[in-house]
C-alpha positions in Angstrom: 90.3 96.9 188.9 88.3 94.7 186.5 87.2 97.6 184.5 90.7 98.6 183.7 91.6 95.1 182.4 88.4 95.0 180.3 89.2 98.4 178.7 92.8 97.4 178.0 91.6 94.3 176.2 89.3 96.3 174.0 91.9 98.8 173.0 94.4 96.1 171.9 91.9 94.4 169.6 91.9 95.0 165.9 88.5 95.9 164.5 87.1 94.5 161.3 87.2 98.0 159.8 90.9 98.2 160.4 91.5 94.9 158.7 89.4 95.9 155.7 91.1 99.3 155.5 94.5 97.6 155.5 93.4 95.1 152.9 91.9 97.8 150.6 95.1 99.9 150.9 97.3 97.0 149.9 95.1 96.1 146.9 94.8 99.7 145.8 98.6 100.0 145.8 98.9 96.8 143.6 96.2 98.1 141.2 98.0 101.5 141.0 101.2 99.8 140.0 99.4 97.9 137.3 97.8 101.1 136.1 101.1 102.9 136.0 102.8 100.0 134.1 100.1 100.1 131.5 99.9 103.9 131.4 96.1 103.8 131.6 93.4 104.2 134.3 91.7 101.1 135.6 88.0 101.0 136.5 87.5 99.8 140.1 83.7 99.7 139.9 80.8 101.0 137.9 77.4 101.5 139.6 74.1 102.7 138.1 72.4 105.3 140.3 69.4 106.1 138.2 68.2 105.1 134.8 65.3 106.1 132.6 64.4 105.6 128.9 66.8 108.2 127.6 69.6 108.7 130.1 71.5 107.1 132.9 73.3 108.4 136.0 76.4 106.4 137.0 79.1 106.4 139.5 82.5 105.2 138.3 85.6 104.7 140.4 89.0 104.4 138.8 92.7 104.5 139.7 95.2 106.5 137.7 98.7 107.6 138.5 98.5 107.9 142.3 94.9 108.7 143.0 91.5 107.0 143.2 88.9 109.1 141.3 85.1 108.7 141.8 82.9 110.5 139.3 79.1 110.7 139.2 77.9 111.6 135.8 74.8 111.6 133.6 74.8 110.6 129.9 72.6 109.2 127.1 69.9 110.2 124.8 70.0 113.9 123.8 71.8 114.9 126.9 75.5 115.9 126.8 77.7 114.2 129.4 77.2 116.0 132.6 79.6 115.5 135.5 77.7 116.0 138.7 80.4 115.2 141.3 84.0 114.2 141.3 86.0 113.0 144.3 89.7 112.5 144.3 91.3 110.3 147.0 94.8 109.2 147.9 95.1 105.4 148.3 95.0 105.9 152.1 91.8 108.1 152.0 89.7 105.9 149.7 89.2 102.9 152.1 87.8 105.2 154.8 85.4 106.8 152.4 84.1 103.6 150.9 83.7 101.9 154.3 81.5 104.9 155.4 79.3 104.5 152.3 78.5 100.8 152.2 79.8 97.4 153.3 78.5 95.9 150.1 80.6 98.4 148.1 83.6 97.4 150.1 83.1 93.8 149.2 82.4 94.7 145.6 85.7 96.7 145.5 87.7 93.8 147.0 86.3 91.4 144.5 87.1 93.8 141.6 90.6 94.3 143.0 91.2 90.6 143.1 89.9 90.2 139.5 92.1 93.0 138.2 95.2 91.7 140.0 94.5 88.1 138.9 93.9 89.1 135.2 97.2 91.1 135.2 99.1 88.2 136.7 97.7 85.8 134.1 99.0 88.0 131.2 
């Protein structure tokens, strides 16, 4: 009998991931509204993956219209811009993807969302 009670308690609890996902979804929607009002994409984050003397490989996430777009590309020096990967997410898909990648990236995104929203509200 005790096992059933214990299991029912665990199933009714909200996990930290669920809270983060909900928070990310809400903030993405706000940033999408800002992007659509300004008719321009907004960069969510920019991360250097690899860098040498002549080129750099970066990951850039941005919101535009109704999607979150993550692109990995190489540029610099004598190299033309080379897109290595491109991922397109709905506002509901992106939080799950970023949580799987890295907790620090989630926190970085949340900070950037807050900064974007606050800067827009100050204008």
